[in-house]
N, C-alpha and C positions, 0 to 999 in steps of 0.2 A: 363578568360574563353571565348571561342569562341562563337559568337552569334549563329552559326549553331548548337551548342549544348545547347542552352539556352531554356528558357520557351516559346519563340515564336515558336520554332521548334515543341515543344510538342503540342501547341495549333493548329498549322497547321496540324500536324499528326491526331489529333482527329477530326478536321473539315473535313479532307479528308475521314476519316473512316465513319463519319456521312453521308457525301454525298454519299459514296459507299453504305451504308446501305439503304439510302433513294431511290437510284436508283434501288437497288435490290428489294425492296418492290414494287416499281413502275413496274418493269419487271414482278414480280409475279402476279400483278394485270392486266397484259397483256395491259399495257399502254405505250405510247411513252413518252420520257422526254419532259417537257414543259418549258416555260419561268422561272418558279420558280427554276427548276433544273439548268438552265443556270445562274440564279442569284446566286445560291449556289456555282456553279463552279467559278463564278467571285469573290466571297468572298474568297474562298480558294486560287485562283490565286493572289489576293491582298496580302494575307498573305505570299505567296511564294515570291512575288516581294519585300515585306518589309524585309523578311529574307535574300534575295539575296543582297539587298542594304546594310543592316547592315554588312553582311559578307564581301562585297567588301570594305566597309569603314575600316573594321579591317585589311584587306589585304593591303590596301593603307597605313594604320598606322604602318605596319611592321610585323604583324603576317603572317605566310606562311603555307599553307597546306602541309602535308607530301608529297603528290604526286600532284603537281599543274596541270599537263595536265589531269590527270584522274578526278580531282576535277572539272575543268572547263567543261569537257564533261558531268559529272553527273549534274552539275548546269544548263547547257543549256538544257539537256534532261528534267530535272525537270520543268523548266519554260515552255517548249514547249508541254509537254504531255497533260495537261488539255485542252488548247485551241484546240489542234488537236482532242482530244476526243469529245469536244463539236461540232466541225465541222463534224466529222464522225457521231455523233449521230443525227445531223440535216439531214444528207444525208439518214439516215435510220429511217423513221418516223413510226416505229413499236416498239414493246416491245424490239427488239434487239438494238434499239438506247439507251434504258435505260441500257441494259447490257454493251454496249460499253462505255458509260459515267461512269457507276459504275466500270467497269474494270480499266479505266484510273485513277479514284479516288483511287482505291484500290492499284495501283502500286506506287502512290505518297509516302505513308509512307515508303515503302521499299527504294525508291530513297533517301529520306531524311535521313534514317538511314545509307545508304551507304555514303552520304555526310559527316555525322558525323564521320564515320570510316576513311574515306580518309583524312579528315581535321586533324585528330590525335591530 
């Protein structure tokens, strides 16, 4: 079984959804994201890096995604999205920064599901 379809992917999906909900609540309270939000994003990103590393090890071991070029594109996007969201949220020190970070976290589960589909 591919790691991208394993339990770590499920944990990362739920962590990203929790971060998105937390950012949504922060936006509703009319507050910008703070250091704790950035720490939460770092935890999710660590999970993504671990998921990527395990998947790359499997690919080196002989397993291949059904569509390699599309898989690599989704993988790069998945790894870059949350750091970009944190940077953009820091540039917008209002409640909209929370919305930006929450939106980035909300897109991650969709990208992980697409990775799972493309890996086949």
